[in-house]
LOPALUM-790295 format. One line per field, with one value per residue (C-alpha): residue number from 1; x, y, z; chain. Coordinates in steps of 0.02 Angstrom, whole numbers, plus 50000, padded with zeros to 5 digits. Layout:
residues N
k: NUM_... .
east: X_... .
north: Y_... .
up: Z_... .
c: A_... .
end
This chain:
residues 167
k: 1_2_3_4_5_6_7_8_9_10_11_12_13_14_15_16_17_18_19_20_21_22_23_24_25_26_27_28_29_30_31_32_33_34_35_36_37_38_39_40_41_42_43_44_45_46_47_48_49_50_51_52_53_54_55_56_57_58_59_60_61_62_63_64_65_66_67_68_69_70_71_72_73_74_75_76_77_78_79_80_81_82_83_84_85_86_87_88_89_90_91_92_93_94_95_96_97_98_99_100_101_102_103_104_105_106_107_108_109_110_111_112_113_114_115_116_117_118_119_120_121_122_123_124_125_126_127_128_129_130_131_132_133_134_135_136_137_138_139_140_141_142_143_144_145_146_147_148_149_150_151_152_153_154_155_156_157_158_159_160_161_162_163_164_165_166_167 .
east: 51604_51504_51345_51195_51106_50931_50930_50807_50674_50532_50411_50413_50255_50247_50276_50268_50435_50526_50682_50837_50939_50917_50935_50897_50777_50682_50785_50630_50540_50662_50538_50636_50621_50731_50671_50573_50383_50403_50520_50400_50253_50355_50396_50212_50161_50293_50231_50051_50106_50197_50044_49936_50058_50062_49872_49864_49998_49910_49748_49834_49915_49745_49674_49816_49783_49600_49645_49745_49590_49484_49605_49597_49408_49404_49519_49407_49245_49325_49369_49193_49119_49232_49187_49001_49028_49150_49155_49343_49396_49579_49535_49432_49576_49702_49589_49572_49761_49778_49643_49738_49901_49816_49732_49898_49982_49841_49857_50046_50032_49964_50132_50252_50164_50313_50368_50190_50136_50293_50262_50080_50124_50254_50130_49994_50111_50173_49995_49956_50115_50080_49899_49955_50080_49950_49813_49869_49688_49671_49790_49656_49522_49501_49632_49547_49541_49724_49774_49677_49760_49934_49904_49836_49976_50106_50030_50031_50213_50257_50168_50249_50420_50383_50332_50486_50601_50522_50498 .
north: 52128_52068_52161_52065_52149_52088_51997_52055_51924_51930_51809_51754_51819_51661_51514_51604_51535_51645_51720_51782_51926_51999_51860_51897_51749_51640_51490_51378_51424_51539_51683_51839_51940_52080_52065_52191_52178_52110_51971_51928_51919_51809_51693_51679_51647_51512_51433_51436_51355_51216_51183_51171_51048_50947_50936_50881_50749_50686_50669_50569_50455_50427_50376_50252_50185_50163_50066_49945_49919_49896_49769_49673_49677_49611_49468_49425_49434_49329_49196_49198_49185_49036_48954_48967_48906_48764_48748_48772_48809_48829_48968_49054_49045_49105_49251_49294_49298_49410_49524_49537_49579_49720_49780_49785_49876_50004_50036_50041_50175_50294_50299_50252_50291_50272_50102_50035_50092_50022_49859_49862_49887_49749_49632_49673_49645_49482_49419_49468_49381_49221_49221_49242_49100_48983_49035_49140_49179_49274_49410_49491_49482_49639_49733_49901_49876_49823_49978_50090_50007_50028_50209_50259_50169_50252_50423_50386_50333_50491_50600_50508_50536_50720_50737_50644_50758_50919_50876 .
up: 51882_51734_51692_51628_51487_51448_51283_51155_51119_50997_50918_50737_50653_50546_50666_50835_50896_51021_50941_51033_50964_50791_50662_50480_50471_50592_50643_50643_50481_50389_50383_50330_50491_50428_50249_50150_50144_49967_50027_50168_50045_49929_50075_50122_49940_49926_50086_50024_49860_49955_50062_49906_49827_49988_49994_49812_49838_49995_49897_49759_49889_49969_49799_49777_49953_49910_49753_49862_49969_49813_49738_49901_49900_49721_49772_49919_49819_49681_49810_49883_49708_49666_49831_49792_49613_49645_49836_49827_50006_49957_49833_49969_50095_49964_49918_50102_50120_49967_50039_50203_50112_50016_50175_50267_50123_50123_50309_50298_50163_50295_50384_50243_50079_49962_50024_50040_49867_49785_49878_49825_49643_49648_49734_49607_49459_49535_49550_49371_49312_49409_49353_49173_49187_49261_49142_48991_48946_49110_49051_48944_49078_49181_49081_49107_49296_49295_49198_49316_49466_49392_49341_49512_49603_49490_49524_49710_49704_49608_49737_49883_49801_49780_49962_50020_49919_49982_50164 .
c: A_A_A_A_A_A_A_A_A_A_A_A_A_A_A_A_A_A_A_A_A_A_A_A_A_A_A_A_A_A_A_A_A_A_A_A_A_A_A_A_A_A_A_A_A_A_A_A_A_A_A_A_A_A_A_A_A_A_A_A_A_A_A_A_A_A_A_A_A_A_A_A_A_A_A_A_A_A_A_A_A_A_A_A_A_A_A_A_A_A_A_A_A_A_A_A_A_A_A_A_A_A_A_A_A_A_A_A_A_A_A_A_A_A_A_A_A_A_A_A_A_A_A_A_A_A_A_A_A_A_A_A_A_A_A_A_A_A_A_A_A_A_A_A_A_A_A_A_A_A_A_A_A_A_A_A_A_A_A_A_A_A_A_A_A_A_A .
end
């Protein structure tokens, strides 16, 4: 006859998952259950550092997302301005389409920041390149804004890469 011994269960003090037996570390969060107080403090400090890095990266990604929305708004306002100046409906429609593309990239960056920000940067650079080919004088116009957009998008991409590697 087989005897049933009650299995020892306890709760992880870090993530509150129920743990069976006596593992050295929590199977869910890797908290050192059987570690020294120093090891447990080191684990908690490491976790706090990772959370701080994650918050910073999320903030940088949000800034890059906002620059996509801003670039779209500039495109739309430029089209409206041209429409009032020259009554060019085609320019207004084209600007509206560009605005929608930037808007969609911005919203997409909430769920897939790396892909959306890379796509946003490529789209922005493509528009600058096409604009420069059609009108070479336009390359110098708005250069500070263009640099700011590229720098913020690059920082956002870097942060999204860092988050993807760590999590």
